SEFI-469921 format. One record per residue (C-alpha): residue number from 1; residue in three letters; x, y, z. Coordinates in nm, 3 decimals. Example, Ala and Ser with C-alpha at 12.3 -4.5 7.8 and 13.67 -1.06 7.14 Angstrom:
+-----+-----+---------+---------+---------+
:   n : res :      px :      py :      pz :
+-----+-----+---------+---------+---------+
:   1 : ALA :   1.230 :  -0.450 :   0.780 :
:   2 : SER :   1.367 :  -0.106 :   0.714 :
+-----+-----+---------+---------+---------+
//
This chain:
+-----+-----+---------+---------+---------+
:   n : res :      px :      py :      pz :
+-----+-----+---------+---------+---------+
:   1 : MET :  -0.450 :  -1.805 :   1.686 :
:   2 : MET :  -0.430 :  -1.487 :   1.480 :
:   3 : GLN :  -0.406 :  -1.167 :   1.686 :
:   4 : THR :  -0.454 :  -0.911 :   1.409 :
:   5 : LEU :  -0.668 :  -1.096 :   1.153 :
:   6 : GLN :  -1.012 :  -1.253 :   1.150 :
:   7 : ARG :  -1.080 :  -1.547 :   0.918 :
:   8 : ILE :  -1.435 :  -1.625 :   0.806 :
:   9 : GLN :  -1.436 :  -1.950 :   0.610 :
:  10 : HIS :  -1.690 :  -2.026 :   0.338 :
:  11 : ASP :  -1.710 :  -2.325 :   0.105 :
:  12 : GLN :  -1.485 :  -2.207 :  -0.177 :
:  13 : TRP :  -1.381 :  -1.865 :  -0.055 :
:  14 : LEU :  -1.237 :  -1.695 :   0.249 :
:  15 : GLU :  -1.315 :  -1.357 :   0.404 :
:  16 : LEU :  -1.007 :  -1.214 :   0.572 :
:  17 : ARG :  -1.048 :  -0.906 :   0.792 :
:  18 : LEU :  -0.774 :  -0.680 :   0.921 :
:  19 : ASN :  -0.871 :  -0.672 :   1.286 :
:  20 : ARG :  -0.720 :  -0.378 :   1.474 :
:  21 : PRO :  -1.023 :  -0.147 :   1.468 :
:  22 : GLU :  -0.900 :   0.056 :   1.766 :
:  23 : VAL :  -0.622 :   0.199 :   1.543 :
:  24 : ARG :  -0.815 :   0.191 :   1.213 :
:  25 : ASN :  -0.638 :  -0.136 :   1.128 :
:  26 : ALA :  -0.293 :   0.025 :   1.115 :
:  27 : MET :  -0.043 :  -0.223 :   0.973 :
:  28 : SER :   0.169 :  -0.355 :   1.260 :
:  29 : PHE :   0.469 :  -0.581 :   1.206 :
:  30 : GLN :   0.265 :  -0.863 :   1.357 :
:  31 : MET :  -0.013 :  -0.806 :   1.103 :
:  32 : VAL :   0.242 :  -0.827 :   0.820 :
:  33 : GLU :   0.371 :  -1.155 :   0.962 :
:  34 : GLU :   0.021 :  -1.300 :   0.998 :
:  35 : LEU :  -0.081 :  -1.195 :   0.647 :
:  36 : ARG :   0.231 :  -1.362 :   0.509 :
:  37 : GLN :   0.149 :  -1.676 :   0.703 :
:  38 : VAL :  -0.208 :  -1.686 :   0.569 :
:  39 : PHE :  -0.107 :  -1.629 :   0.207 :
:  40 : SER :   0.174 :  -1.883 :   0.236 :
:  41 : GLU :  -0.088 :  -2.139 :   0.334 :
:  42 : LEU :  -0.322 :  -2.021 :   0.058 :
:  43 : SER :  -0.048 :  -2.066 :  -0.203 :
:  44 : GLN :  -0.083 :  -2.443 :  -0.147 :
:  45 : ASP :  -0.461 :  -2.448 :  -0.099 :
:  46 : LYS :  -0.651 :  -2.602 :  -0.390 :
:  47 : GLU :  -0.997 :  -2.553 :  -0.237 :
:  48 : ILE :  -1.011 :  -2.179 :  -0.168 :
:  49 : GLN :  -1.075 :  -1.996 :  -0.495 :
:  50 : ALA :  -1.116 :  -1.637 :  -0.374 :
:  51 : VAL :  -1.022 :  -1.414 :  -0.080 :
:  52 : VAL :  -1.232 :  -1.114 :   0.022 :
:  53 : LEU :  -0.995 :  -0.878 :   0.204 :
:  54 : ARG :  -1.145 :  -0.600 :   0.414 :
:  55 : GLY :  -1.108 :  -0.421 :   0.747 :
:  56 : ALA :  -1.300 :  -0.442 :   1.073 :
:  57 : GLY :  -1.474 :  -0.142 :   1.227 :
:  58 : GLY :  -1.546 :   0.058 :   0.912 :
:  59 : HIS :  -1.185 :   0.116 :   0.803 :
:  60 : PHE :  -0.966 :  -0.080 :   0.563 :
:  61 : CYS :  -0.616 :   0.021 :   0.678 :
:  62 : ALA :  -0.477 :   0.354 :   0.797 :
:  63 : GLY :  -0.120 :   0.269 :   0.690 :
:  64 : GLY :   0.185 :   0.158 :   0.884 :
:  65 : ASP :   0.184 :   0.158 :   1.262 :
:  66 : VAL :   0.403 :   0.456 :   1.357 :
:  67 : LYS :   0.438 :   0.324 :   1.715 :
:  68 : ASP :   0.587 :   0.000 :   1.583 :
:  69 : MET :   0.839 :   0.197 :   1.378 :
:  70 : ARG :   0.941 :   0.417 :   1.670 :
:  71 : ASP :   0.990 :   0.112 :   1.892 :
:  72 : LEU :   1.209 :  -0.051 :   1.628 :
:  73 : LEU :   1.430 :   0.256 :   1.603 :
:  74 : SER :   1.564 :   0.178 :   1.951 :
:  75 : GLN :   1.712 :  -0.152 :   1.832 :
:  76 : PRO :   2.087 :  -0.160 :   1.753 :
:  77 : THR :   2.209 :  -0.159 :   1.395 :
:  78 : ASN :   2.501 :  -0.361 :   1.261 :
:  79 : HIS :   2.660 :  -0.114 :   1.023 :
:  80 : ARG :   2.752 :  -0.261 :   0.687 :
:  81 : PRO :   2.797 :  -0.112 :   0.342 :
:  82 : GLU :   2.465 :   0.007 :   0.200 :
:  83 : THR :   2.555 :  -0.016 :  -0.167 :
:  84 : PRO :   2.539 :  -0.308 :  -0.409 :
:  85 : SER :   2.854 :  -0.520 :  -0.424 :
:  86 : GLN :   3.115 :  -0.432 :  -0.685 :
:  87 : ASP :   3.057 :  -0.749 :  -0.890 :
:  88 : GLY :   2.726 :  -0.611 :  -1.015 :
:  89 : THR :   2.501 :  -0.817 :  -0.788 :
:  90 : ASP :   2.273 :  -0.686 :  -0.516 :
:  91 : ALA :   2.426 :  -0.903 :  -0.244 :
:  92 : GLY :   2.567 :  -0.597 :  -0.069 :
:  93 : THR :   2.227 :  -0.432 :  -0.066 :
:  94 : ARG :   2.063 :  -0.743 :   0.078 :
:  95 : ASP :   2.329 :  -0.761 :   0.350 :
:  96 : ALA :   2.270 :  -0.396 :   0.435 :
:  97 : VAL :   1.894 :  -0.455 :   0.460 :
:  98 : ALA :   1.953 :  -0.753 :   0.689 :
:  99 : SER :   2.173 :  -0.542 :   0.918 :
: 100 : ARG :   1.916 :  -0.269 :   0.982 :
: 101 : PRO :   1.605 :  -0.368 :   1.180 :
: 102 : LEU :   1.381 :  -0.101 :   1.027 :
: 103 : ALA :   1.496 :  -0.176 :   0.671 :
: 104 : ARG :   1.442 :  -0.546 :   0.733 :
: 105 : ALA :   1.091 :  -0.488 :   0.868 :
: 106 : ASN :   1.005 :  -0.252 :   0.582 :
: 107 : ARG :   1.126 :  -0.509 :   0.330 :
: 108 : GLN :   0.895 :  -0.771 :   0.486 :
: 109 : PHE :   0.601 :  -0.551 :   0.390 :
: 110 : GLY :   0.714 :  -0.554 :   0.028 :
: 111 : ALA :   0.750 :  -0.932 :   0.040 :
: 112 : MET :   0.394 :  -0.953 :   0.174 :
: 113 : LEU :   0.260 :  -0.739 :  -0.111 :
: 114 : THR :   0.438 :  -0.957 :  -0.365 :
: 115 : GLU :   0.297 :  -1.275 :  -0.211 :
: 116 : ILE :  -0.059 :  -1.140 :  -0.204 :
: 117 : GLN :  -0.032 :  -1.024 :  -0.565 :
: 118 : GLN :   0.099 :  -1.367 :  -0.671 :
: 119 : ALA :  -0.168 :  -1.563 :  -0.478 :
: 120 : PRO :  -0.341 :  -1.827 :  -0.693 :
: 121 : GLN :  -0.675 :  -1.710 :  -0.554 :
: 122 : VAL :  -0.863 :  -1.406 :  -0.681 :
: 123 : VAL :  -0.811 :  -1.135 :  -0.417 :
: 124 : ILE :  -1.107 :  -0.898 :  -0.381 :
: 125 : ALA :  -1.050 :  -0.584 :  -0.172 :
: 126 : VAL :  -1.337 :  -0.401 :   0.000 :
: 127 : LEU :  -1.215 :  -0.048 :   0.073 :
: 128 : GLU :  -1.391 :   0.159 :   0.339 :
: 129 : GLY :  -1.290 :   0.444 :   0.568 :
: 130 : SER :  -0.913 :   0.500 :   0.572 :
: 131 : VAL :  -0.711 :   0.352 :   0.285 :
: 132 : MET :  -0.373 :   0.510 :   0.351 :
: 133 : GLY :  -0.012 :   0.418 :   0.284 :
: 134 : GLY :   0.018 :   0.045 :   0.339 :
: 135 : GLY :  -0.358 :   0.009 :   0.297 :
: 136 : PHE :  -0.325 :   0.181 :  -0.041 :
: 137 : GLY :  -0.055 :  -0.072 :  -0.128 :
: 138 : LEU :  -0.282 :  -0.362 :  -0.034 :
: 139 : ALA :  -0.552 :  -0.220 :  -0.261 :
: 140 : CYS :  -0.302 :  -0.208 :  -0.547 :
: 141 : VAL :  -0.220 :  -0.580 :  -0.530 :
: 142 : SER :  -0.582 :  -0.694 :  -0.528 :
: 143 : ASP :  -0.730 :  -0.840 :  -0.845 :
: 144 : ILE :  -1.068 :  -0.673 :  -0.797 :
: 145 : ALA :  -1.151 :  -0.378 :  -0.571 :
: 146 : PHE :  -1.470 :  -0.210 :  -0.454 :
: 147 : ALA :  -1.463 :   0.120 :  -0.263 :
: 148 : HIS :  -1.718 :   0.305 :  -0.055 :
: 149 : VAL :  -1.783 :   0.645 :  -0.210 :
: 150 : ASP :  -1.669 :   0.814 :   0.112 :
: 151 : ALA :  -1.351 :   0.609 :   0.159 :
: 152 : ARG :  -1.040 :   0.825 :   0.208 :
: 153 : PHE :  -0.731 :   0.739 :   0.004 :
: 154 : ALA :  -0.379 :   0.887 :   0.023 :
: 155 : LEU :  -0.008 :   0.818 :   0.006 :
: 156 : PRO :   0.089 :   1.038 :   0.303 :
: 157 : GLU :   0.447 :   0.916 :   0.351 :
: 158 : VAL :   0.612 :   1.232 :   0.215 :
: 159 : THR :   0.419 :   1.443 :   0.468 :
: 160 : LEU :   0.594 :   1.237 :   0.739 :
: 161 : GLY :   0.940 :   1.278 :   0.588 :
: 162 : LEU :   0.935 :   0.918 :   0.460 :
: 163 : THR :   0.902 :   0.743 :   0.125 :
: 164 : PRO :   0.630 :   0.500 :   0.009 :
: 165 : ALA :   0.918 :   0.256 :  -0.022 :
: 166 : GLN :   0.756 :  -0.084 :  -0.065 :
: 167 : ILE :   0.430 :   0.050 :  -0.204 :
: 168 : ALA :   0.547 :   0.269 :  -0.491 :
: 169 : PRO :   0.619 :   0.001 :  -0.757 :
: 170 : PHE :   0.276 :  -0.155 :  -0.706 :
: 171 : VAL :   0.105 :   0.186 :  -0.723 :
: 172 : VAL :   0.280 :   0.267 :  -1.051 :
: 173 : THR :   0.174 :  -0.068 :  -1.196 :
: 174 : ARG :  -0.185 :  -0.017 :  -1.084 :
: 175 : ILE :  -0.259 :   0.342 :  -1.188 :
: 176 : GLY :   0.035 :   0.445 :  -1.407 :
: 177 : ALA :   0.342 :   0.655 :  -1.340 :
: 178 : THR :   0.186 :   0.992 :  -1.423 :
: 179 : ARG :  -0.096 :   0.967 :  -1.169 :
: 180 : ALA :   0.123 :   0.785 :  -0.916 :
: 181 : ARG :   0.377 :   1.068 :  -0.917 :
: 182 : GLN :   0.107 :   1.328 :  -0.858 :
: 183 : LEU :  -0.038 :   1.140 :  -0.560 :
: 184 : ALA :   0.291 :   1.028 :  -0.405 :
: 185 : LEU :   0.467 :   1.364 :  -0.437 :
: 186 : THR :   0.180 :   1.568 :  -0.291 :
: 187 : GLY :   0.020 :   1.329 :  -0.040 :
: 188 : ALA :  -0.315 :   1.441 :  -0.187 :
: 189 : ARG :  -0.632 :   1.280 :  -0.055 :
: 190 : PHE :  -0.925 :   1.159 :  -0.263 :
: 191 : ASP :  -1.243 :   0.960 :  -0.217 :
: 192 : GLY :  -1.392 :   0.643 :  -0.364 :
: 193 : ARG :  -1.512 :   0.816 :  -0.679 :
: 194 : GLY :  -1.161 :   0.951 :  -0.731 :
: 195 : ALA :  -1.026 :   0.597 :  -0.687 :
: 196 : LEU :  -1.266 :   0.478 :  -0.957 :
: 197 : HIS :  -1.163 :   0.763 :  -1.188 :
: 198 : TYR :  -0.792 :   0.684 :  -1.135 :
: 199 : GLY :  -0.842 :   0.314 :  -1.211 :
: 200 : LEU :  -0.749 :   0.203 :  -0.860 :
: 201 : VAL :  -1.086 :   0.033 :  -0.801 :
: 202 : HIS :  -1.340 :  -0.130 :  -1.031 :
: 203 : ASP :  -1.664 :  -0.002 :  -0.877 :
: 204 : VAL :  -1.799 :   0.201 :  -0.585 :
: 205 : PHE :  -2.086 :   0.147 :  -0.344 :
: 206 : GLU :  -2.289 :   0.364 :  -0.107 :
: 207 : GLU :  -2.485 :   0.106 :   0.092 :
: 208 : ASP :  -2.403 :  -0.238 :   0.233 :
: 209 : ALA :  -2.678 :  -0.392 :   0.019 :
: 210 : GLN :  -2.509 :  -0.260 :  -0.294 :
: 211 : LEU :  -2.175 :  -0.408 :  -0.183 :
: 212 : GLN :  -2.343 :  -0.740 :  -0.107 :
: 213 : THR :  -2.481 :  -0.748 :  -0.461 :
: 214 : GLN :  -2.141 :  -0.663 :  -0.612 :
: 215 : LEU :  -1.966 :  -0.936 :  -0.413 :
: 216 : THR :  -2.235 :  -1.194 :  -0.486 :
: 217 : GLN :  -2.217 :  -1.122 :  -0.858 :
: 218 : THR :  -1.837 :  -1.136 :  -0.860 :
: 219 : LEU :  -1.817 :  -1.463 :  -0.665 :
: 220 : THR :  -2.088 :  -1.611 :  -0.889 :
: 221 : SER :  -1.885 :  -1.518 :  -1.197 :
: 222 : LEU :  -1.576 :  -1.679 :  -1.045 :
: 223 : SER :  -1.769 :  -2.000 :  -0.978 :
: 224 : LYS :  -1.812 :  -2.039 :  -1.356 :
: 225 : CYS :  -1.436 :  -2.025 :  -1.422 :
: 226 : ALA :  -1.215 :  -2.335 :  -1.437 :
: 227 : PRO :  -0.971 :  -2.304 :  -1.143 :
: 228 : GLU :  -0.650 :  -2.409 :  -1.320 :
: 229 : ALA :  -0.726 :  -2.195 :  -1.624 :
: 230 : ARG :  -0.801 :  -1.895 :  -1.403 :
: 231 : ILE :  -0.476 :  -1.938 :  -1.205 :
: 232 : ALA :  -0.272 :  -1.969 :  -1.525 :
: 233 : THR :  -0.444 :  -1.663 :  -1.671 :
: 234 : LYS :  -0.367 :  -1.454 :  -1.364 :
: 235 : GLN :   0.000 :  -1.553 :  -1.369 :
: 236 : LEU :   0.023 :  -1.485 :  -1.743 :
: 237 : MET :  -0.121 :  -1.136 :  -1.702 :
: 238 : LEU :   0.108 :  -1.059 :  -1.407 :
: 239 : SER :   0.412 :  -1.168 :  -1.608 :
: 240 : VAL :   0.357 :  -0.918 :  -1.890 :
: 241 : GLY :   0.629 :  -0.653 :  -1.873 :
: 242 : ALA :   0.704 :  -0.739 :  -1.510 :
: 243 : PRO :   1.074 :  -0.713 :  -1.412 :
: 244 : SER :   1.188 :  -0.851 :  -1.079 :
: 245 : LEU :   1.105 :  -0.599 :  -0.809 :
: 246 : ASP :   1.343 :  -0.746 :  -0.551 :
: 247 : PRO :   1.641 :  -0.511 :  -0.617 :
: 248 : ILE :   1.409 :  -0.208 :  -0.626 :
: 249 : LEU :   1.238 :  -0.305 :  -0.301 :
: 250 : ASP :   1.572 :  -0.381 :  -0.130 :
: 251 : ARG :   1.709 :  -0.036 :  -0.212 :
: 252 : ALA :   1.379 :   0.126 :  -0.117 :
: 253 : ALA :   1.392 :  -0.041 :   0.225 :
: 254 : LEU :   1.736 :   0.109 :   0.288 :
: 255 : GLY :   1.614 :   0.452 :   0.181 :
: 256 : PHE :   1.316 :   0.423 :   0.414 :
: 257 : ALA :   1.537 :   0.326 :   0.708 :
: 258 : HIS :   1.775 :   0.613 :   0.635 :
: 259 : ALA :   1.491 :   0.866 :   0.623 :
: 260 : ALA :   1.345 :   0.737 :   0.950 :
: 261 : THR :   1.672 :   0.728 :   1.142 :
: 262 : GLU :   1.895 :   0.997 :   0.994 :
: 263 : GLY :   1.672 :   1.210 :   0.773 :
: 264 : GLU :   1.343 :   1.396 :   0.791 :
: 265 : GLY :   1.139 :   1.095 :   0.901 :
: 266 : MET :   1.223 :   1.128 :   1.270 :
: 267 : ALA :   1.091 :   1.486 :   1.281 :
: 268 : GLY :   0.791 :   1.385 :   1.073 :
: 269 : MET :   0.694 :   1.101 :   1.305 :
: 270 : VAL :   0.731 :   1.324 :   1.612 :
: 271 : ALA :   0.509 :   1.585 :   1.447 :
: 272 : PHE :   0.253 :   1.315 :   1.363 :
: 273 : VAL :   0.243 :   1.173 :   1.716 :
: 274 : THR :   0.226 :   1.518 :   1.882 :
: 275 : LYS :  -0.020 :   1.649 :   1.619 :
: 276 : GLN :   0.208 :   1.944 :   1.540 :
: 277 : PRO :   0.302 :   2.082 :   1.196 :
: 278 : ALA :   0.617 :   1.928 :   1.051 :
: 279 : PRO :   0.916 :   2.169 :   1.049 :
: 280 : TRP :   0.934 :   2.189 :   0.669 :
: 281 : ARG :   0.578 :   2.323 :   0.654 :
: 282 : ALA :   0.673 :   2.643 :   0.837 :
: 283 : ALA :   0.942 :   2.722 :   0.579 :
: 284 : TRP :   0.676 :   2.780 :   0.315 :
: 285 : GLY :   0.496 :   3.052 :   0.510 :
: 286 : GLU :   0.155 :   3.156 :   0.384 :
: 287 : ILE :   0.070 :   3.022 :   0.041 :
: 288 : GLU :  -0.153 :   3.190 :  -0.213 :
: 289 : TYR :  -0.085 :   3.173 :  -0.582 :
: 290 : PRO :  -0.113 :   3.526 :  -0.727 :
: 291 : SER :  -0.400 :   3.614 :  -0.954 :
: 292 : ILE :  -0.326 :   3.603 :  -1.323 :
: 293 : THR :  -0.327 :   3.950 :  -1.482 :
: 294 : PRO :  -0.366 :   3.958 :  -1.861 :
: 295 : PRO :  -0.072 :   4.127 :  -2.036 :
: 296 : ASP :  -0.115 :   4.491 :  -2.132 :
: 297 : THR :  -0.202 :   4.493 :  -2.501 :
: 298 : GLU :  -0.268 :   4.869 :  -2.534 :
: 299 : GLY :  -0.110 :   5.010 :  -2.843 :
: 300 : GLU :  -0.053 :   4.677 :  -3.011 :
: 301 : PRO :  -0.189 :   4.635 :  -3.363 :
: 302 : SER :  -0.513 :   4.439 :  -3.386 :
+-----+-----+---------+---------+---------+
//
């Protein structure tokens, strides 16, 4: 029985709910494992044509579970080289990921995102409440997304001294590098209308009745599509200009583990848990950009 997910089966489609409402559906390692299990089964399922992915309790997903990460930091690490092997392959990087519990766990999240993106079903995300970090990543691998106008989106990893390691490539693909850099480098927050403007979601809703209409119309449209043709079309579109992400995600997992164990991430997570400002914030002091004074043009010829 699933501990972190709720499955609601319909004839040709499945509603899958992230079910940790007490922590705004924060992404625990167990949730990652259960999502991978479900989508592994769905990869062989010829009956289910669509998956509606949403969160219980009014939130989609508040990001990674910081408590899980802190618990994992206490596990021993088998130190191995953390650079690719000299023969030009990434075997050394993969070995380094395998030797570090936090890197290994982080890499599992990237594997989950890849598997959801490659699912033969049409994945429809319903985004409400918090859509942060890992939840943002889930939104980026959906085929179709609807957001509540008041949903809150962000990539807050840098504010914790971490990197959006497994999420970043999918964010860039979804909304483009220019916008992705702005959001990832600042941790800026935005709402559902901002998500629509950025191309992250396809439509917004204000009331449940409006969402119900959007989902009904979308599922009805899907019912008119030949299943094999739709699957082939999805895979064709995903293959356009798509290099293998595995080496990128492997290296990103190592960078994430380094930040969390030896870099700024430890201080950032402590600040988050204790609700105190992170140490790097104090270094900036008070911030106010000076007013712009027009240059003195007195005496210049007209």
